Backbone as CSV, one residue per row, in Angstrom:
resi,resn,N_x,N_y,N_z,CA_x,CA_y,CA_z,C_x,C_y,C_z
1,UNK,0.837,-1.197,0.000,0.000,0.000,0.000,0.871,1.245,0.000
2,UNK,0.540,2.232,-0.812,1.295,3.465,-0.910,0.938,4.369,0.270
3,UNK,1.963,4.869,0.986,1.717,5.618,2.215,1.096,6.985,1.967
4,UNK,1.324,7.575,0.789,0.852,8.932,0.518,-0.496,8.978,-0.187
5,UNK,-1.010,7.837,-0.629,-2.264,7.798,-1.361,-3.290,6.944,-0.620
6,UNK,-4.524,7.390,-0.608,-5.580,6.608,0.024,-5.878,5.366,-0.806
7,UNK,-6.517,4.395,-0.176,-6.914,3.181,-0.879,-7.854,3.521,-2.034
8,UNK,-8.765,4.468,-1.794,-9.711,4.869,-2.838,-8.967,5.405,-4.058
9,UNK,-7.968,6.279,-3.817,-7.215,6.871,-4.923,-6.381,5.830,-5.661
10,UNK,-5.734,4.938,-4.906,-4.926,3.895,-5.540,-5.787,2.999,-6.424
11,UNK,-6.946,2.596,-5.928,-7.837,1.736,-6.718,-8.330,2.460,-7.960
12,UNK,-8.599,3.774,-7.841,-9.053,4.543,-9.004,-7.961,4.617,-10.061
13,UNK,-6.715,4.821,-9.639,-5.606,4.913,-10.584,-5.373,3.598,-11.313
14,UNK,-5.622,2.496,-10.633,-5.379,1.173,-11.201,-6.618,0.558,-11.832
15,UNK,-7.739,1.294,-11.856,-9.001,0.753,-12.354,-9.367,-0.539,-11.625
16,UNK,-9.138,-0.562,-10.321,-9.359,-1.753,-9.507,-10.494,-1.493,-8.524
17,UNK,-11.555,-2.303,-8.530,-12.632,-2.122,-7.553,-12.097,-2.268,-6.131
18,UNK,-12.613,-1.449,-5.209,-12.142,-1.551,-3.824,-12.428,-2.920,-3.224
19,UNK,-13.480,-3.565,-3.696,-13.790,-4.902,-3.196,-12.662,-5.873,-3.509
20,UNK,-11.991,-5.668,-4.660,-10.865,-6.529,-5.022,-9.675,-6.289,-4.099
21,UNK,-9.487,-5.034,-3.675,-8.375,-4.714,-2.776,-8.524,-5.441,-1.437
22,UNK,-9.755,-5.456,-0.924,-9.986,-6.045,0.394,-10.242,-7.552,0.343
23,UNK,-10.402,-8.077,-0.860,-10.756,-9.486,-0.990,-9.598,-10.388,-0.561
24,UNK,-9.882,-11.375,0.254,-8.900,-12.384,0.645,-9.287,-13.703,-0.007
25,UNK,-8.499,-14.157,-1.015,-8.891,-15.347,-1.759,-8.873,-16.604,-0.899
26,UNK,-9.825,-17.498,-1.181,-9.839,-18.789,-0.510,-8.818,-19.715,-1.171
27,UNK,-8.164,-20.567,-0.408,-7.196,-21.476,-1.008,-7.842,-22.386,-2.047
28,UNK,-7.130,-22.646,-3.124,-7.612,-23.561,-4.154,-7.415,-24.994,-3.669
29,UNK,-8.404,-25.842,-3.888,-8.324,-27.216,-3.397,-7.205,-27.983,-4.079
30,UNK,-6.734,-29.010,-3.402,-5.669,-29.842,-3.949,-6.098,-30.469,-5.275
31,UNK,-7.354,-30.909,-5.353,-7.842,-31.523,-6.592,-7.883,-30.515,-7.728
32,UNK,-8.339,-29.297,-7.448,-8.362,-28.283,-8.499,-6.954,-27.917,-8.955
33,UNK,-6.005,-27.862,-8.027,-4.618,-27.578,-8.408,-4.076,-28.681,-9.313
34,UNK,-4.430,-29.931,-9.014,-4.010,-31.044,-9.851,-4.598,-30.912,-11.260
35,UNK,-5.872,-30.571,-11.330,-6.521,-30.396,-12.634,-5.925,-29.208,-13.391
36,UNK,-5.603,-28.141,-12.685,-5.030,-26.961,-13.327,-3.647,-27.255,-13.900
37,UNK,-2.891,-28.090,-13.201,-1.594,-28.492,-13.756,-1.777,-29.234,-15.078
38,UNK,-2.735,-30.158,-15.090,-2.991,-30.916,-16.308,-3.502,-30.018,-17.427
39,UNK,-4.385,-29.091,-17.089,-4.902,-28.167,-18.092,-3.793,-27.292,-18.650
40,UNK,-2.912,-26.820,-17.785,-1.792,-25.981,-18.224,-0.904,-26.727,-19.210
41,UNK,-0.563,-27.972,-18.878,0.295,-28.762,-19.764,-0.403,-29.061,-21.091
42,UNK,-1.699,-29.399,-21.008,-2.436,-29.690,-22.235,-2.576,-28.446,-23.101
43,UNK,-2.832,-27.299,-22.477,-2.990,-26.058,-23.242,-1.681,-25.662,-23.921
44,UNK,-0.559,-25.833,-23.229,0.730,-25.495,-23.833,1.004,-26.379,-25.042
45,UNK,0.599,-27.651,-24.960,0.793,-28.574,-26.087,-0.237,-28.349,-27.189
46,UNK,-1.492,-28.036,-26.803,-2.580,-27.896,-27.781,-3.401,-26.656,-27.450
47,UNK,-2.892,-25.463,-27.751,-3.602,-24.229,-27.376,-4.914,-24.010,-28.115
48,UNK,-5.199,-24.862,-29.084,-6.460,-24.767,-29.834,-7.578,-25.568,-29.176
49,UNK,-7.307,-26.243,-28.065,-8.343,-26.995,-27.359,-9.224,-26.042,-26.558
50,UNK,-10.527,-26.144,-26.759,-11.484,-25.441,-25.917,-11.902,-26.318,-24.754
51,UNK,-12.918,-25.883,-24.018,-13.304,-26.604,-22.807,-13.818,-28.006,-23.101
52,UNK,-14.463,-28.219,-24.250,-14.974,-29.556,-24.576,-13.817,-30.549,-24.733
53,UNK,-12.835,-30.178,-25.541,-11.696,-31.083,-25.748,-10.849,-31.202,-24.482
54,UNK,-10.764,-30.132,-23.714,-10.031,-30.210,-22.456,-10.695,-31.208,-21.507
55,UNK,-12.026,-31.213,-21.471,-12.740,-32.169,-20.625,-12.425,-33.589,-21.053
56,UNK,-12.404,-33.828,-22.378,-12.083,-35.162,-22.888,-10.652,-35.540,-22.521
57,UNK,-9.710,-34.582,-22.653,-8.307,-34.860,-22.324,-8.163,-35.221,-20.846
58,UNK,-8.893,-34.512,-19.979,-8.840,-34.832,-18.561,-9.429,-36.214,-18.289
59,UNK,-10.513,-36.547,-18.979,-11.123,-37.864,-18.803,-10.167,-38.963,-19.235
60,UNK,-9.439,-38.728,-20.332,-8.463,-39.710,-20.805,-7.324,-39.897,-19.812
61,UNK,-7.067,-38.835,-19.020,-6.022,-38.921,-17.994,-6.557,-39.459,-16.672
62,UNK,-7.845,-39.845,-16.666,-8.422,-40.461,-15.479,-9.138,-39.504,-14.545
63,UNK,-9.483,-38.294,-15.042,-10.162,-37.304,-14.203,-11.507,-36.963,-14.838
64,UNK,-12.567,-37.523,-14.307,-13.911,-37.307,-14.854,-14.506,-36.048,-14.232
65,UNK,-14.469,-34.948,-14.977,-15.048,-33.687,-14.515,-15.966,-33.155,-15.614
66,UNK,-16.975,-32.380,-15.212,-17.889,-31.860,-16.220,-17.316,-30.604,-16.881
67,UNK,-17.952,-30.224,-17.978,-17.432,-29.112,-18.780,-17.467,-27.791,-18.018
68,UNK,-18.515,-27.574,-17.217,-18.599,-26.317,-16.477,-17.441,-26.157,-15.504
69,UNK,-17.030,-27.256,-14.893,-15.878,-27.219,-13.990,-14.617,-26.859,-14.766
70,UNK,-14.447,-27.449,-15.937,-13.296,-27.132,-16.786,-13.319,-25.656,-17.184
71,UNK,-14.491,-25.151,-17.540,-14.619,-23.746,-17.928,-14.232,-22.816,-16.783
72,UNK,-14.663,-23.143,-15.558,-14.322,-22.310,-14.397,-12.814,-22.272,-14.181
73,UNK,-12.171,-23.421,-14.278,-10.725,-23.472,-14.079,-9.977,-22.747,-15.189
74,UNK,-10.443,-22.875,-16.421,-9.795,-22.182,-17.530,-9.926,-20.667,-17.383
75,UNK,-11.077,-20.199,-16.913,-11.234,-18.767,-16.667,-10.285,-18.299,-15.579
76,UNK,-10.161,-19.082,-14.504,-9.262,-18.745,-13.410,-7.826,-18.651,-13.891
77,UNK,-7.448,-19.513,-14.817,-6.085,-19.555,-15.341,-5.859,-18.574,-16.488
78,UNK,-6.934,-17.976,-16.981,-6.801,-17.050,-18.101,-6.592,-17.746,-19.427
79,UNK,-7.124,-18.964,-19.589,-6.920,-19.745,-20.801,-8.110,-19.626,-21.729
80,UNK,-7.837,-19.410,-23.019,-8.848,-19.447,-24.069,-8.268,-20.198,-25.245
81,UNK,-9.077,-20.981,-25.903,-8.614,-21.664,-27.105,-8.273,-20.633,-28.175
82,UNK,-7.160,-20.824,-28.871,-6.803,-19.926,-29.957,-7.667,-20.255,-31.168
83,UNK,-7.724,-19.308,-32.087,-8.535,-19.493,-33.280,-9.732,-18.577,-33.268
84,UNK,-10.462,-18.497,-34.374,-11.611,-17.583,-34.451,-12.652,-17.904,-33.389
85,UNK,-13.079,-16.859,-32.696,-14.093,-17.023,-31.658,-14.726,-15.663,-31.378
86,UNK,-16.021,-15.594,-31.172,-16.693,-14.310,-30.994,-16.658,-13.813,-29.555
87,UNK,-16.156,-12.593,-29.338,-16.323,-11.832,-28.115,-15.920,-12.588,-26.851
88,UNK,-14.768,-13.275,-26.897,-14.308,-13.977,-25.704,-13.242,-13.196,-24.940
89,UNK,-12.600,-12.236,-25.606,-11.586,-11.427,-24.944,-12.146,-10.030,-24.735
90,UNK,-12.781,-9.829,-23.594,-13.511,-8.594,-23.365,-12.675,-7.591,-22.584
91,UNK,-12.525,-6.369,-23.084,-11.877,-5.332,-22.286,-12.782,-4.876,-21.158
92,UNK,-12.227,-4.157,-20.213,-13.017,-3.585,-19.135,-14.012,-2.588,-19.725
93,UNK,-15.265,-2.593,-19.259,-16.240,-1.625,-19.770,-15.726,-0.194,-19.614
94,UNK,-15.775,0.558,-20.675,-15.329,1.942,-20.632,-13.893,2.148,-21.036
95,UNK,-13.108,1.080,-21.106,-11.719,1.216,-21.552,-11.670,1.293,-23.075
96,UNK,-10.787,2.116,-23.574,-10.622,2.238,-25.018,-9.842,1.043,-25.560
97,UNK,-10.275,0.510,-26.695,-9.556,-0.545,-27.405,-8.905,0.069,-28.647
98,UNK,-7.622,-0.180,-28.814,-6.857,0.416,-29.906,-6.759,-0.559,-31.078
99,UNK,-6.596,-0.060,-32.300,-6.510,-0.945,-33.468,-5.182,-1.696,-33.522
100,UNK,-5.197,-2.822,-34.210,-3.974,-3.601,-34.430,-3.161,-2.922,-35.531
101,UNK,-1.904,-2.593,-35.251,-1.086,-1.797,-36.164,-0.023,-2.601,-36.909
102,UNK,0.041,-3.903,-36.703,1.210,-4.656,-37.161,0.945,-5.589,-38.323
103,UNK,-0.255,-5.566,-38.889,-0.547,-6.450,-40.007,0.339,-6.081,-41.201
104,UNK,1.124,-7.061,-41.678,2.014,-6.910,-42.836,3.140,-5.903,-42.607
105,UNK,3.438,-5.575,-41.343,4.545,-4.659,-41.045,5.824,-5.471,-40.865
106,UNK,6.871,-5.233,-41.646,8.134,-5.961,-41.456,8.835,-5.496,-40.182
107,UNK,9.351,-6.443,-39.410,10.066,-6.128,-38.169,11.559,-6.120,-38.500
108,UNK,12.176,-4.942,-38.494,13.533,-4.804,-39.027,14.532,-4.210,-38.047
109,UNK,14.112,-3.859,-36.819,15.036,-3.221,-35.878,14.540,-3.422,-34.437
110,UNK,15.474,-3.305,-33.501,15.098,-3.407,-32.096,14.311,-2.161,-31.691
111,UNK,13.501,-2.315,-30.681,12.654,-1.250,-30.154,11.642,-0.729,-31.176
112,UNK,11.460,-1.476,-32.247,10.398,-1.129,-33.193,9.054,-1.582,-32.628
113,UNK,9.026,-2.822,-32.123,7.797,-3.378,-31.546,8.133,-4.146,-30.278
114,UNK,7.430,-3.805,-29.200,7.434,-4.617,-27.997,6.030,-5.194,-27.828
115,UNK,5.934,-6.296,-27.101,4.609,-6.804,-26.758,4.649,-7.466,-25.389
116,UNK,3.472,-7.728,-24.859,3.367,-8.307,-23.517,2.187,-9.259,-23.449
117,UNK,2.209,-10.104,-22.432,1.110,-11.032,-22.192,1.265,-11.578,-20.780
118,UNK,0.230,-12.277,-20.320,0.215,-12.883,-18.989,-0.001,-14.380,-19.146
119,UNK,0.690,-15.178,-18.338,0.464,-16.617,-18.329,0.398,-17.123,-16.892
120,UNK,-0.151,-18.325,-16.749,-0.307,-19.000,-15.456,0.959,-19.814,-15.176
121,UNK,1.446,-19.756,-13.933,2.605,-20.556,-13.511,2.227,-21.299,-12.239
122,UNK,2.388,-22.592,-12.245,1.979,-23.400,-11.094,3.060,-23.387,-10.010
123,UNK,2.611,-23.479,-8.773,3.468,-23.677,-7.612,3.128,-25.035,-6.998
124,UNK,3.874,-25.444,-6.006,3.594,-26.732,-5.360,2.214,-26.741,-4.718
125,UNK,1.839,-25.612,-4.097,0.556,-25.556,-3.406,-0.284,-24.366,-3.868
126,UNK,-0.164,-23.976,-5.101,-0.938,-22.847,-5.600,-0.484,-22.449,-6.991
127,UNK,-0.635,-21.190,-7.302,-0.219,-20.709,-8.615,-0.039,-19.201,-8.560
128,UNK,0.677,-18.667,-9.540,0.873,-17.235,-9.701,0.716,-16.894,-11.181
129,UNK,0.671,-15.594,-11.455,0.610,-15.131,-12.838,1.929,-14.456,-13.199
130,UNK,2.382,-14.710,-14.412,3.644,-14.169,-14.919,3.361,-13.245,-16.094
131,UNK,3.930,-12.039,-16.063,3.858,-11.120,-17.190,5.277,-10.898,-17.706
132,UNK,5.423,-10.767,-19.009,6.727,-10.484,-19.605,6.544,-9.493,-20.740
133,UNK,7.582,-8.696,-20.968,7.606,-7.731,-22.073,8.776,-8.091,-22.963
134,UNK,8.494,-8.252,-24.254,9.447,-8.816,-25.210,9.665,-7.857,-26.378
135,UNK,10.937,-7.719,-26.794,11.258,-7.003,-28.030,11.143,-7.983,-29.192
136,UNK,10.321,-7.661,-30.184,10.049,-8.610,-31.267,11.286,-8.922,-32.100
137,UNK,12.073,-7.935,-32.418,13.190,-8.145,-33.351,14.247,-9.070,-32.741
138,UNK,14.626,-8.812,-31.504,15.716,-9.565,-30.873,15.246,-10.715,-29.998
139,UNK,13.929,-10.781,-29.710,13.344,-11.748,-28.770,13.845,-11.531,-27.341
140,UNK,14.393,-10.354,-27.063,14.950,-10.043,-25.754,13.831,-9.754,-24.758
141,UNK,13.872,-10.426,-23.591,12.893,-10.176,-22.539,13.350,-8.948,-21.764
142,UNK,12.631,-7.846,-21.954,13.013,-6.569,-21.370,12.652,-6.468,-19.896
143,UNK,11.573,-7.122,-19.497,11.132,-7.086,-18.105,10.118,-8.195,-17.878
144,UNK,9.968,-8.585,-16.613,8.962,-9.578,-16.241,8.614,-9.377,-14.768
145,UNK,7.490,-9.932,-14.352,7.090,-9.828,-12.952,6.073,-10.921,-12.643
146,UNK,5.882,-11.183,-11.353,4.926,-12.177,-10.871,3.892,-11.523,-9.976
147,UNK,2.692,-12.128,-9.925,1.647,-11.649,-9.027,0.747,-12.811,-8.642
148,UNK,0.206,-12.759,-7.425,-0.746,-13.781,-6.997,-2.153,-13.455,-7.479
149,UNK,-2.373,-12.253,-7.984,-3.654,-11.878,-8.575,-3.404,-11.344,-9.973
150,UNK,-4.441,-11.408,-10.810,-4.274,-11.008,-12.204,-4.760,-9.563,-12.405
151,UNK,-4.362,-8.667,-11.479,-4.715,-7.259,-11.624,-3.654,-6.553,-12.476
152,UNK,-3.799,-5.247,-12.645,-2.900,-4.537,-13.552,-1.640,-3.993,-12.917
153,UNK,-1.515,-4.064,-11.588,-0.396,-3.411,-10.936,0.945,-4.027,-11.315
154,UNK,1.022,-5.357,-11.369,2.307,-5.980,-11.710,2.645,-5.797,-13.182
155,UNK,1.620,-5.633,-14.031,1.863,-5.336,-15.445,2.467,-3.941,-15.603
156,UNK,1.942,-2.989,-14.827,2.470,-1.630,-14.862,3.898,-1.586,-14.318
157,UNK,4.175,-2.373,-13.275,5.530,-2.423,-12.719,6.518,-2.951,-13.750
158,UNK,6.129,-3.989,-14.490,6.994,-4.525,-15.545,7.206,-3.497,-16.638
159,UNK,6.164,-2.763,-16.995,6.289,-1.735,-18.024,7.276,-0.653,-17.596
160,UNK,7.188,-0.208,-16.349,8.118,0.810,-15.863,9.561,0.323,-15.942
161,UNK,9.786,-0.941,-15.596,11.134,-1.502,-15.689,11.619,-1.528,-17.133
162,UNK,10.757,-1.968,-18.046,11.139,-2.059,-19.459,11.449,-0.694,-20.051
163,UNK,10.719,0.319,-19.632,10.900,1.658,-20.202,12.106,2.398,-19.629
164,UNK,12.783,1.840,-18.666,13.931,2.509,-18.079,15.031,2.754,-19.110
165,UNK,15.110,3.958,-19.653,16.135,4.297,-20.638,15.850,3.807,-22.039
166,UNK,14.634,3.244,-22.271,14.297,2.701,-23.589,12.893,3.139,-23.963
167,UNK,12.556,3.020,-25.262,11.210,3.358,-25.704,10.890,2.607,-26.989
168,UNK,9.779,1.873,-27.030,9.389,1.214,-28.276,8.607,2.175,-29.172
169,UNK,8.668,1.932,-30.462,7.832,2.700,-31.388,6.378,2.260,-31.277
170,UNK,6.165,0.944,-31.170,4.819,0.368,-31.060,4.823,-0.637,-29.916
171,UNK,3.763,-0.633,-29.121,3.612,-1.598,-28.030,2.322,-2.365,-28.283
172,UNK,2.421,-3.694,-28.400,1.264,-4.524,-28.729,0.834,-5.368,-27.531
173,UNK,-0.479,-5.416,-27.289,-1.041,-6.230,-26.212,-2.313,-6.902,-26.717
174,UNK,-2.908,-7.749,-25.867,-4.264,-8.200,-26.155,-5.238,-7.167,-25.582
175,UNK,-6.531,-7.494,-25.571,-7.539,-6.531,-25.136,-7.921,-6.710,-23.666
176,UNK,-7.060,-7.381,-22.899,-7.346,-7.595,-21.484,-7.410,-6.292,-20.709
177,UNK,-8.186,-6.301,-19.620,-8.407,-5.089,-18.832,-7.115,-4.539,-18.240
178,UNK,-6.121,-5.395,-17.994,-4.854,-4.919,-17.444,-4.162,-3.959,-18.414
179,UNK,-4.328,-4.225,-19.715,-3.600,-3.456,-20.729,-4.431,-2.336,-21.352
180,UNK,-5.753,-2.419,-21.222,-6.600,-1.329,-21.703,-6.819,-0.271,-20.621
181,UNK,-6.378,-0.549,-19.379,-6.542,0.399,-18.280,-5.874,1.730,-18.623
182,UNK,-6.508,2.810,-18.242,-5.998,4.139,-18.572,-4.597,4.364,-18.023
183,UNK,-4.317,3.877,-16.808,-2.999,4.098,-16.218,-1.912,3.424,-17.054
184,UNK,-2.225,2.304,-17.699,-1.254,1.590,-18.536,-1.079,2.298,-19.880
185,UNK,-2.179,2.607,-20.547,-2.084,3.240,-21.864,-1.536,4.660,-21.765
186,UNK,-1.860,5.380,-20.685,-1.319,6.737,-20.518,0.188,6.713,-20.346
187,UNK,0.696,5.654,-19.685,2.163,5.556,-19.516,2.838,5.360,-20.867
188,UNK,2.221,4.570,-21.747,2.777,4.374,-23.083,2.705,5.659,-23.908
189,UNK,1.605,6.363,-23.790,1.467,7.629,-24.524,2.509,8.642,-24.046
190,UNK,2.758,8.682,-22.748,3.745,9.605,-22.200,5.140,9.310,-22.733
191,UNK,5.392,8.043,-23.073,6.684,7.655,-23.638,6.761,7.902,-25.146
192,UNK,5.652,8.368,-25.741,5.632,8.612,-27.177,5.494,7.353,-27.999
193,UNK,4.835,6.350,-27.431,4.692,5.042,-28.077,3.292,4.875,-28.655
194,UNK,3.211,4.299,-29.861,1.914,3.952,-30.437,1.404,2.659,-29.793
195,UNK,0.111,2.578,-29.556,-0.493,1.423,-28.902,-1.216,0.577,-29.937
196,UNK,-0.923,-0.723,-29.924,-1.548,-1.684,-30.826,-2.166,-2.794,-29.991
197,UNK,-3.341,-3.269,-30.381,-3.994,-4.356,-29.644,-4.457,-5.441,-30.595
198,UNK,-4.296,-6.698,-30.159,-4.685,-7.843,-30.970,-6.154,-7.756,-31.348
199,UNK,-6.470,-8.190,-32.568,-7.862,-8.315,-32.971,-8.493,-9.535,-32.340
200,UNK,-9.813,-9.514,-32.173,-10.515,-10.666,-31.610,-10.361,-11.870,-32.526
201,UNK,-10.064,-13.022,-31.912,-9.987,-14.258,-32.665,-8.754,-14.383,-33.528
202,UNK,-7.724,-13.517,-33.303,-6.507,-13.583,-34.108,-5.376,-14.113,-33.228
203,UNK,-5.167,-15.406,-33.277,-4.228,-16.060,-32.368,-2.785,-15.689,-32.649
204,UNK,-2.473,-15.264,-33.868,-1.089,-15.014,-34.244,-0.670,-13.561,-34.083
205,UNK,-1.567,-12.689,-33.601,-1.214,-11.280,-33.468,-0.105,-11.058,-32.446
206,UNK,0.023,-11.937,-31.468,1.057,-11.802,-30.442,1.909,-13.063,-30.385
207,UNK,2.267,-13.574,-31.560,2.862,-14.905,-31.671,4.215,-15.003,-30.972
208,UNK,4.987,-13.928,-30.929,6.320,-14.024,-30.342,6.253,-14.263,-28.840
209,UNK,5.276,-13.660,-28.159,5.125,-13.919,-26.730,4.589,-15.333,-26.502
210,UNK,3.702,-15.806,-27.374,3.212,-17.181,-27.249,4.365,-18.180,-27.360
211,UNK,5.302,-17.917,-28.261,6.479,-18.792,-28.379,7.347,-18.711,-27.129
212,UNK,7.463,-17.519,-26.554,8.215,-17.374,-25.306,7.589,-18.221,-24.207
213,UNK,6.254,-18.189,-24.094,5.597,-18.973,-23.042,5.867,-20.466,-23.205
214,UNK,5.872,-20.953,-24.430,6.172,-22.374,-24.644,7.576,-22.700,-24.149
215,UNK,8.533,-21.843,-24.438,9.910,-22.069,-23.978,9.977,-22.043,-22.457
216,UNK,9.326,-21.044,-21.835,9.347,-20.923,-20.378,8.725,-22.157,-19.730
217,UNK,7.612,-22.640,-20.274,6.929,-23.777,-19.667,7.746,-25.065,-19.814
218,UNK,8.183,-25.362,-21.048,8.858,-26.639,-21.287,10.298,-26.667,-20.770
219,UNK,10.969,-25.537,-20.774,12.380,-25.514,-20.390,12.603,-25.149,-18.925
220,UNK,11.555,-24.661,-18.259,11.716,-24.225,-16.873,10.592,-24.712,-15.964
221,UNK,9.373,-24.254,-16.183,8.291,-24.474,-15.222,7.995,-25.956,-15.026
222,UNK,7.877,-26.719,-16.119,7.518,-28.134,-16.000,8.658,-28.993,-15.454
223,UNK,9.857,-28.439,-15.393,10.997,-29.173,-14.852,11.224,-28.878,-13.371
224,UNK,10.478,-27.913,-12.836,10.701,-27.468,-11.465,9.459,-27.716,-10.612
225,UNK,9.626,-27.551,-9.320,8.515,-27.671,-8.367,8.653,-26.508,-7.394
226,UNK,8.167,-25.327,-7.796,8.336,-24.126,-6.985,7.579,-24.257,-5.669
227,UNK,8.293,-24.100,-4.571,7.659,-24.249,-3.269,6.940,-23.010,-2.788
228,UNK,7.253,-21.852,-3.371,6.654,-20.591,-2.926,6.786,-19.568,-4.047
229,UNK,6.128,-18.427,-3.853,6.264,-17.340,-4.828,7.717,-16.871,-4.886
230,UNK,8.345,-16.791,-3.729,9.755,-16.369,-3.687,10.639,-17.341,-4.463
231,UNK,10.390,-18.624,-4.298,11.160,-19.640,-5.022,10.938,-19.499,-6.523
232,UNK,9.680,-19.305,-6.930,9.376,-19.136,-8.351,10.084,-17.913,-8.909
233,UNK,10.099,-16.823,-8.168,10.755,-15.598,-8.633,12.258,-15.823,-8.819
234,UNK,12.864,-16.513,-7.879,14.306,-16.781,-7.973,14.629,-17.667,-9.177
235,UNK,13.881,-18.770,-9.316,14.153,-19.719,-10.394,13.843,-19.117,-11.772
236,UNK,12.748,-18.379,-11.876,12.417,-17.750,-13.152,13.418,-16.659,-13.500
237,UNK,13.926,-15.958,-12.490,14.970,-14.970,-12.741,16.198,-15.604,-13.358
238,UNK,16.573,-16.775,-12.862,17.703,-17.505,-13.451,17.400,-17.922,-14.881
239,UNK,16.153,-18.376,-15.107,15.808,-18.817,-16.456,15.846,-17.661,-17.440
240,UNK,15.285,-16.525,-17.071,15.272,-15.408,-18.011,16.682,-14.881,-18.293
241,UNK,17.581,-14.949,-17.311,18.978,-14.599,-17.589,19.578,-15.576,-18.590
242,UNK,19.283,-16.865,-18.401,19.737,-17.878,-19.352,19.139,-17.634,-20.728
243,UNK,17.829,-17.370,-20.765,17.124,-17.156,-22.036,17.725,-15.970,-22.793
244,UNK,17.990,-14.880,-22.102,18.507,-13.682,-22.757,19.977,-13.778,-23.142
245,UNK,20.781,-14.388,-22.281,22.233,-14.273,-22.424,22.957,-15.551,-22.834
246,UNK,22.307,-16.712,-22.743,23.014,-17.958,-23.049,22.324,-18.813,-24.101
247,UNK,21.012,-18.776,-24.163,20.250,-19.677,-25.042,20.286,-19.185,-26.488
248,UNK,20.941,-19.906,-27.400,20.954,-19.474,-28.810,19.599,-19.713,-29.467
249,UNK,19.181,-18.778,-30.326,17.899,-18.871,-31.020,18.136,-19.135,-32.505
250,UNK,17.491,-20.158,-33.013,17.627,-20.475,-34.433,17.208,-19.302,-35.306
251,UNK,16.134,-18.613,-34.914,15.649,-17.488,-35.714,16.602,-16.296,-35.689
252,UNK,17.567,-16.300,-34.762,18.559,-15.227,-34.671,19.923,-15.695,-35.162
253,UNK,19.929,-16.707,-36.049,21.179,-17.291,-36.555,22.027,-17.805,-35.391
254,UNK,21.356,-18.386,-34.395,21.966,-18.998,-33.218,22.745,-18.002,-32.350
255,UNK,22.343,-16.755,-32.412,22.832,-15.771,-31.458,21.845,-15.701,-30.288
256,UNK,22.261,-15.050,-29.217,21.360,-14.874,-28.083,20.587,-13.568,-28.243
257,UNK,19.418,-13.460,-27.620,18.672,-12.204,-27.679,19.475,-11.011,-27.170
258,UNK,20.215,-11.201,-26.087,20.993,-10.089,-25.530,22.045,-9.602,-26.517
259,UNK,22.687,-10.536,-27.229,23.697,-10.156,-28.218,23.085,-9.337,-29.338
260,UNK,21.964,-9.789,-29.851,21.304,-9.082,-30.954,20.798,-7.721,-30.499
261,UNK,20.201,-7.673,-29.310,19.657,-6.402,-28.825,20.788,-5.391,-28.579
262,UNK,21.840,-5.835,-27.920,22.948,-4.935,-27.597,23.664,-4.452,-28.853
263,UNK,23.873,-5.360,-29.821,24.583,-4.978,-31.045,23.803,-3.934,-31.821
264,UNK,22.484,-4.096,-31.872,21.648,-3.142,-32.593,21.636,-1.790,-31.899
265,UNK,21.666,-1.767,-30.567,21.668,-0.512,-29.845,22.974,0.241,-30.053
266,UNK,24.095,-0.496,-30.126,25.399,0.138,-30.349,25.457,0.706,-31.769
267,UNK,24.951,-0.069,-32.740,24.955,0.372,-34.137,24.087,1.610,-34.325
């Protein structure tokens, strides 16, 4: 809590209902956590599965649950099947939605386009949400953060870190309330950045972040058993350092993102 601002003012700045500030979440049951792990793994492998196919996949794994239960868990995790679908990614009422600016635009330099997204990360006895900001040209992860709730504050914190001494020409997001919030879009406008948002039902509009999530899940999250949020933060910090500075990318002629980003900035 900020010492100089009232709770009312802080919630207004973040577009967060005061009820959400005071809300104390109930622990997720062990069975639901088990199902969420399975859903997370299945979604990473087959992001085109909706709740019907997810229910079948769970049944094949020996977990007989109804579709409504699967839908509730997928909403909690922020999962939607990719592909054409009507009105499933709803912005907050009253928030402005910006047009998608990147159709047929060649990506030819660093800081031309950044994008962001949120994903679910499992813990031993719970889960957290992970946000990351990525430079499209170099695949460099400029900033990331974790939160136990899917509000906009940790997204704004990651944005502030990414903007430290840098500025993208275009910043692309989905239409989620965290990114359509005035406090988030005003920060981008203050930096002189154009705002772009994915179109509804266009799974490939933010494809570079989707590829990052697959790498994070298969190369880090599924190999670990985070005992706490602090443990997850430490281990993910190590992974992102590895991802940026050691992991060669085929699409970058087997250079690392940090090498490509730094070389372009010097040039």
